[in-house]
C-alpha positions in Angstrom: 2.2 -34.2 20.1 5.2 -33.9 17.9 4.7 -30.4 16.7 3.5 -29.3 20.1 6.4 -30.5 22.2 8.8 -29.2 19.4 7.2 -25.9 19.8 7.6 -25.9 23.6 11.3 -26.5 23.0 11.6 -23.6 20.5 9.6 -21.4 23.0 11.8 -22.2 25.8 15.0 -21.4 23.8 13.3 -18.1 22.8 12.3 -17.4 26.5 15.9 -17.9 27.6 17.0 -15.2 25.1 14.2 -12.9 26.3 15.3 -13.5 29.9 18.4 -11.4 29.0 16.1 -8.4 28.7 14.8 -8.9 32.2 11.1 -9.2 31.2 10.9 -13.0 31.8 12.7 -12.6 35.1 10.2 -10.2 36.3 7.4 -12.7 35.5 9.1 -15.7 37.1 9.9 -13.5 40.3 6.2 -12.5 40.5 5.1 -16.2 40.5 7.7 -17.0 43.2 6.6 -14.1 45.3 3.0 -15.1 45.1 3.6 -18.8 45.8 5.7 -18.0 48.9 3.1 -15.6 50.2 0.3 -18.1 49.8 2.2 -21.3 51.0 5.2 -20.3 53.0 9.0 -20.0 52.0 9.9 -23.7 52.3 9.8 -25.3 48.9 9.7 -28.8 50.6 6.3 -28.0 52.0 5.0 -25.8 49.2 4.6 -27.4 45.9 3.6 -24.3 44.0 6.8 -22.5 45.2 8.9 -25.6 44.4 7.6 -25.7 40.8 7.9 -21.9 40.4 11.6 -22.2 41.4 12.1 -25.2 39.1 10.8 -23.0 36.2 13.0 -20.1 37.2 16.0 -22.3 37.2 15.1 -23.6 33.8 15.5 -20.2 32.4 18.8 -19.7 34.3 17.4 -17.1 36.7 20.2 -16.2 39.2 20.0 -17.8 42.6 20.0 -14.4 44.3 17.1 -13.3 42.3 15.2 -16.4 43.3 16.0 -16.0 47.0 15.0 -12.4 47.0 11.7 -13.2 45.5 11.1 -15.8 48.2 11.9 -13.4 50.9 9.7 -10.8 49.4 6.7 -13.2 49.3 7.1 -14.7 52.7 7.6 -11.3 54.3 5.0 -8.5 54.6 5.4 -7.3 51.0 2.4 -5.4 49.7 3.4 -6.6 46.1 2.5 -10.1 47.0 -0.8 -9.2 48.4 -1.8 -7.2 45.5 -1.5 -10.0 42.9 -4.2 -12.6 42.2 -4.2 -15.6 39.9 -6.8 -15.3 37.0 -7.3 -18.1 34.3 -8.8 -17.2 30.9 -10.1 -19.7 28.3 -11.0 -19.4 24.7 -10.5 -20.6 21.2 -8.0 -19.3 18.7 -7.9 -19.7 14.9 -8.8 -23.1 13.5 -10.7 -24.0 16.7 -7.5 -24.3 18.7 -8.3 -24.4 22.6 -6.3 -21.8 24.5 -5.8 -21.5 28.3 -4.1 -18.3 29.7 -2.9 -18.1 33.2 -2.1 -14.6 34.6 -1.0 -13.0 37.9 -2.6 -9.5 38.1 -3.0 -6.5 40.3 -5.7 -5.3 38.1 -8.2 -8.0 37.0 -10.2 -5.5 34.8 -7.1 -4.3 32.8 -5.9 -7.9 32.3 -9.3 -9.2 31.2 -9.7 -6.3 28.8 -6.1 -6.9 27.4 -6.7 -10.6 27.0 -10.0 -10.2 25.3 -8.5 -7.6 22.8 -5.7 -10.0 21.9 -8.1 -13.0 21.2 -10.3 -10.7 19.1 -7.3 -9.2 17.2 -6.0 -12.6 16.2 -9.2 -14.3 15.1 -10.0 -15.9 18.4 -12.8 -15.8 20.9 -12.5 -15.5 24.7 -14.9 -18.0 26.3 -16.1 -18.4 30.0 -14.6 -20.4 32.9 -14.5 -24.2 32.0 -14.8 -23.5 28.3 -11.7 -25.5 27.3 -10.2 -26.6 30.6 -11.6 -30.1 30.1 -9.3 -30.6 27.2 -6.2 -30.4 29.2 -4.5 -32.1 32.2 -1.9 -30.5 34.5 1.5 -32.4 34.2 5.1 -32.0 34.9 7.1 -31.9 31.9 11.0 -32.1 31.6 12.6 -31.6 28.2 16.1 -33.2 27.4 18.1 -33.0 24.2 17.7 -36.3 22.2 21.5 -36.8 21.9 21.4 -38.4 25.3 21.2 -42.2 25.8 17.4 -43.1 25.9 17.8 -46.0 28.3 19.9 -43.9 30.8 17.3 -41.2 30.6 14.3 -43.6 31.0 16.0 -45.2 34.0 16.8 -42.0 35.8 13.4 -40.6 35.1 11.7 -43.7 36.4 13.8 -43.4 39.5 12.5 -39.8 39.9 8.8 -41.0 39.6 8.2 -40.1 35.9 5.2 -41.6 34.2 6.5 -41.6 30.5 9.5 -40.7 28.3 8.8 -40.0 24.7 11.1 -38.8 21.8 10.1 -36.1 19.5 12.8 -35.2 16.8 15.5 -33.5 18.7 13.9 -33.6 22.1 12.9 -36.2 24.8 9.8 -35.3 26.8 9.6 -36.7 30.3 6.1 -36.4 31.9 5.2 -36.9 35.6 2.5 -36.0 38.0 2.8 -32.4 39.1 4.1 -33.4 42.6 6.9 -35.5 41.1 8.4 -32.7 38.8 11.2 -31.8 41.3 12.2 -35.2 42.0 12.2 -36.2 38.3 14.3 -33.3 37.3 16.8 -34.0 40.3 17.1 -37.7 39.2 17.8 -36.8 35.7 20.4 -34.3 36.6 22.0 -36.7 39.2 22.5 -39.1 36.3 24.7 -36.5 34.6 22.0 -35.6 32.0 21.4 -31.9 31.2 17.9 -30.6 31.4 16.6 -28.1 28.9 13.5 -27.1 30.9 11.4 -28.4 33.7 8.0 -26.8 34.5 4.4 -27.5 35.1 2.3 -27.4 32.1 -1.2 -28.1 30.7 -0.9 -31.1 28.4 -3.7 -31.3 25.8 -5.7 -34.6 25.8 -6.4 -34.1 22.2 -4.9 -31.9 19.6 -5.9 -29.9 16.5 -3.7 -30.7 13.6 -2.5 -27.5 11.6 -1.3 -28.6 8.2 -1.8 -25.1 6.6 1.0 -22.6 7.1 -1.2 -19.6 7.2 -3.4 -21.1 10.0 -0.3 -22.1 11.9 1.1 -18.7 11.7 -2.2 -17.1 12.9 -2.2 -19.5 16.1 1.5 -18.8 16.9 0.9 -15.0 16.5 -2.0 -15.2 19.1 0.2 -17.4 21.5 3.0 -14.9 21.2 0.9 -11.9 21.6 -0.7 -13.3 24.8 2.9 -14.2 26.2 4.0 -10.8 25.6 1.5 -9.2 28.0 3.0 -8.3 31.3 0.4 -10.0 33.4 0.4 -13.3 31.5 2.4 -16.1 33.1 1.7 -19.1 30.8 -0.3 -19.8 27.7 -1.3 -23.4 26.8 -2.9 -24.5 23.6 -3.8 -27.9 22.0 -2.4 -27.4 18.5 -0.1 -29.9 16.7 1.9 -28.5 14.0 3.8 -31.0 11.8 7.6 -30.3 12.0 7.9 -29.3 8.3 5.2 -26.6 8.7 6.6 -25.5 12.1 10.0 -25.1 10.6 8.6 -22.9 7.8 6.6 -20.6 10.1 9.3 -20.0 12.7 12.2 -19.5 10.2 
């Protein structure tokens, strides 16, 4: 998982920079609106909303923006009714499994866009269930590895985390989806800064990408998919060795 979690950390830093342009905030707000619409405005009783808010906080989305999105979703807002969740599955270069989660108000447009991006970047869009079995939904909190591992492990355990692993410059704390919020809160209560906290699809097995050319192709596909306005999240089961990752993202 080394290259994969390292990429998650790089992607989060990149996302934080993108947030300044507003595009990421729009996607985060859309997820909050839909979650509030479907499950109500109280995060304590709406796991999807709680996790959408956690992710928004990870990218420093202003509290006012979050509250407005919750209000829009829990009110009679036509925007929330228009969106639906759609999941696409396929394979990228080198047989890397890819899951794309989108919130769209036009299923045909999004399907066409996603299919085009897979094809353009040497991938193939598959049917429902094509690769989902290769992943499991988990809560993942990333913390800088400069913190004391024993303190982090203790705090994470108190919050209900299952595992703490170190990967280069990052600790990865994993938990059941329903424990993500409590894990983050426990870590922060211990005075430890959190880089990101969000639900993700963790691969059960990974495809090792030792070749820089193949690694670049896979990351181009991931980037292209994430740039799409309707796409919320992209998950893939690649593992790029750190030396290769540093070369291709430099």
